[in-house]
C-alpha positions in Angstrom: 1.5 -9.7 23.8 -0.6 -8.5 20.9 -4.0 -6.5 22.0 -7.1 -7.2 19.6 -7.5 -4.0 18.4 -9.2 -4.4 15.1 -11.9 -1.8 15.9 -9.2 0.6 15.5 -7.0 -1.0 12.8 -7.2 -0.4 8.9 -6.1 -2.9 5.7 -3.5 -0.9 4.5 -2.1 -1.0 1.3 0.4 0.9 -0.7 2.4 0.7 -4.1 5.5 2.9 -4.5 7.3 3.7 -8.0 10.2 6.4 -8.9 8.3 6.4 -12.3 6.7 9.4 -12.8 3.1 8.3 -11.6 1.5 10.9 -13.9 2.6 8.8 -16.8 -0.3 6.6 -16.1 -3.2 8.3 -16.0 -5.1 4.7 -17.3 -3.9 2.8 -14.8 -4.3 4.9 -11.9 -8.1 6.1 -13.3 -8.6 2.0 -13.3 -7.2 1.4 -10.1 -9.5 4.1 -7.9 -12.9 3.0 -10.2 -11.5 -0.7 -8.8 -11.1 -0.2 -5.3 -14.1 2.0 -4.9 -16.7 -0.7 -7.4 -14.7 -3.6 -6.0 -14.0 -2.9 -2.2 -15.4 0.1 -0.7 -19.6 0.4 -2.6 -19.7 -3.2 -1.1 -19.1 -2.3 2.3 -22.0 0.5 2.3 -19.9 3.6 2.7 -20.6 7.0 1.1 -17.2 9.0 -0.1 -16.2 12.1 -1.8 -14.4 12.3 -4.8 -11.5 14.9 -3.7 -10.0 16.2 -6.5 -7.5 19.4 -7.7 -6.3 19.7 -11.4 -3.1 21.4 -12.5 -2.6 25.2 -11.4 -6.7 25.1 -9.7 -8.0 24.7 -6.2 -8.8 21.2 -5.1 -12.5 20.5 -5.1 -14.9 17.9 -3.7 -18.3 16.5 -4.7 -19.6 12.8 -4.1 -18.8 10.1 -5.3 -21.1 8.8 -8.2 -21.7 7.7 -11.6 -22.2 11.1 -13.0 -18.7 12.5 -11.0 -16.8 9.9 -11.2 -17.2 10.0 -15.1 -15.4 13.7 -15.6 -13.0 12.6 -12.8 -12.0 9.4 -14.3 -11.6 10.8 -17.8 -9.8 14.0 -16.4 -7.2 11.5 -14.6 -7.0 9.0 -17.4 -5.9 12.3 -19.7 -3.5 13.5 -17.2 -5.1 16.6 -16.0 -5.4 15.7 -12.6 -2.8 16.4 -9.4 -3.7 15.7 -6.3 -6.6 12.5 -6.3 -8.6 10.7 -3.4 -11.6 8.9 -2.3 -12.9 9.0 1.5 -15.6 9.3 3.8 -14.8 12.3 4.7 -14.0 15.5 3.6 -10.5 16.2 4.1 -7.8 13.0 4.8 -6.4 14.5 8.3 -6.9 13.3 11.6 -7.5 16.7 12.5 -11.0 16.7 11.0 -12.6 14.2 13.5 -12.6 10.9 13.2 -9.6 9.3 11.2 -11.4 7.9 8.2 -12.5 5.1 7.9 -11.8 4.6 3.9 -9.2 6.2 2.0 -7.6 5.6 -1.2 -5.4 8.5 -2.5 -3.0 8.9 -5.2 0.6 10.1 -4.4 2.3 12.7 -6.6 5.8 14.3 -5.9 3.5 17.7 -5.1 5.9 19.2 -2.4 7.7 16.2 -2.3 9.8 16.2 -5.9 12.3 13.6 -4.5 10.0 11.0 -3.0 8.5 8.2 -4.2 5.2 8.3 -6.0 2.7 6.2 -5.4 -0.9 4.6 -4.5 -2.4 3.6 -0.7 -5.8 2.4 0.5 -6.9 2.0 3.9 -9.8 0.5 5.1 -10.9 0.6 8.6 -11.2 -3.6 9.7 -13.9 -3.6 11.3 -15.8 -2.9 8.5 -15.0 -5.0 6.5 -16.5 -8.0 9.5 -16.5 -11.6 8.2 -16.4 -10.9 4.4 -12.3 -10.7 4.7 -12.0 -13.4 2.1 -13.3 -12.1 -0.4 -12.3 -8.9 0.4 -8.8 -10.0 0.9 -9.2 -12.0 -2.7 -10.5 -8.6 -4.4 -7.4 -6.6 -2.7 -5.2 -8.7 -3.8 -5.7 -8.5 -7.6 -6.0 -5.0 -7.5 -2.8 -4.4 -5.6 -0.7 -6.9 -8.2 -2.3 -5.7 -11.3 -1.6 -2.0 -10.2 2.1 -2.8 -9.2 2.8 -3.7 -12.8 1.1 -1.3 -14.5 2.9 1.5 -12.6 5.9 0.0 -13.0 6.4 -0.3 -9.4 9.5 -1.0 -7.1 7.9 -2.3 -3.9 4.0 -2.7 -2.4 3.0 -4.3 0.8 0.1 -5.3 2.3 -1.4 -5.2 6.2 -3.3 -4.4 9.3 -1.9 -2.1 11.1 -2.8 1.7 12.2 -1.5 3.2 9.1 -4.0 5.9 6.9 -3.4 6.5 3.8 -3.3 9.7 2.3 -0.8 10.7 4.8 2.8 10.4 3.3 4.1 8.2 6.0 6.8 6.1 6.0 6.4 1.9 6.8 5.5 0.0 10.1 9.6 -0.9 9.9 10.7 2.8 8.7 9.2 4.5 11.4 10.4 2.1 14.2 13.9 3.2 12.7 12.9 6.5 13.2 13.6 7.1 9.0 12.4 10.0 7.1 10.1 8.9 4.0 11.7 11.7 2.1 15.3 10.3 2.6 14.7 6.8 1.9 12.0 6.5 -0.8 14.6 7.2 -3.2 16.1 4.0 -2.6 12.7 1.8 -2.5 14.7 0.0 -5.4 17.4 -1.2 -3.1 15.7 -1.1 0.0 11.8 -2.9 0.9 9.4 -1.3 3.6 9.8 -4.5 6.3 8.1 -7.7 6.9 4.1 -7.4 6.6 1.1 -10.1 5.6 1.6 -9.4 1.3 5.6 -8.2 0.5 6.0 -7.7 -3.5 9.6 -7.8 -4.1 11.5 -6.5 -7.4 14.4 -7.0 -9.6 17.3 -5.2 -6.8 15.6 -7.6 -4.2 15.0 -10.2 -5.5 18.6 -10.2 -6.6 20.2 -9.2 -3.3 18.4 -12.2 -2.1 20.4 -14.5 -4.3 18.0 -14.6 -7.3 14.4 -15.8 -8.3 14.5 -19.1 -7.6 16.4 -18.8 -4.2 13.7 -16.1 -2.9 10.9 -18.7 -4.2 12.4 -22.0 -2.2 14.4 -20.1 0.6 11.6 -17.3 1.9 9.5 -18.5 4.5 5.8 -17.8 3.1 2.5 -19.2 3.1 2.4 -18.6 -0.7 5.4 -17.3 -3.6 4.2 -15.8 -6.0 6.2 -15.1 -9.7 5.1 -11.6 -10.9 5.3 -10.5 -14.7 6.5 -7.1 -14.3 7.2 -6.2 -18.2 11.3 -7.1 -18.3 11.7 -7.6 -15.2 10.9 -10.2 -12.4 8.9 -9.6 -8.8 7.8 -11.9 -6.5 4.7 -11.6 -4.0 5.4 -13.0 -0.4 2.1 -13.9 1.4 3.0 -14.9 4.7 -0.3 -16.6 5.8 -3.7 -18.0 3.9 -5.4 -14.7 5.7 -4.8 -11.4 6.9 -6.0 -12.3 10.4 -4.3 -15.0 10.8 -0.6 -13.9 10.9 1.7 -14.5 13.9 4.3 -12.9 15.5 6.7 -15.8 14.6 5.8 -15.6 11.0 6.6 -12.1 10.9 10.0 -12.3 12.8 11.0 -15.0 10.0 10.3 -12.9 7.2 12.4 -9.7 8.6 14.9 -12.2 9.5 14.8 -13.3 6.1 14.8 -9.9 4.6 17.1 -8.7 6.4 19.2 -7.8 3.8 17.6 -5.5 2.1 16.0 -4.2 4.5 16.9 0.3 5.0 19.3 1.1 8.2 23.1 0.6 9.3 24.6 -0.5 12.1 22.6 -1.2 15.2 19.3 -0.1 13.2 20.0 -3.7 11.1 19.9 -5.7 14.3 17.1 -7.8 14.0 13.7 -6.2 16.2 10.6 -8.5 16.2 7.2 -7.2 15.1 5.0 -9.1 16.9 3.6 -6.0 18.7 2.0 -5.2 15.2 0.0 -8.2 15.2 -3.2 -8.5 15.9 -5.1 -11.5 17.8 -9.0 -12.2 17.1 
């Protein structure tokens, strides 16, 4: 039986692209700006801007209009190599309490063969009873950013995942898969089964095509997304993130089995009921 651990859980979103993320400076600027204004600022959390220009030492400053105008301009013009927003000055559990809020850019530094992307984690208890409005804004930002980054996968969940750590997904962790070894194949393999799932062209093909996915996938809502010259589809498991049941996750994971990573015994169905939070 899943336990009520909302106070220790994060709403977590990740989008992965196999493109060079530094080619999407304007999209990155828009993502961080919207994440702050629409999701973080309404929570009343004071956050820092942690940034690093190419070939420079990292710097930290308070997130405010003046500082953001400079950082946002540099981000849009492709001058920034690393960027995160966090209520801590370091995005690391070693700095004390886990950060309550993190929005992070995942570039290729140190991991040249890994997928690039963006992440966001916000502690669930900070959102309180405003989950409906928060969820609507998060979905809009996620789907828009997925298109802008020409992404190959994306997902939204409530879990103990923390942005900025370059972690494998909950499903990949369960199979003990190394992010560096699996991320290059995100175009073909999906990341698991979650409340919100964005499948791209190759995933859809392996599941029998767009119309078949729209008619067969077990979900509360399935939405086709315009994605440049490619297809993408968003699969939403339940009306609200707090409403996901173990059975829903199990059914979706079984359906997604053809596009999940792993071979042999690893590919056998493994339920994820223990990841669900009951209120």
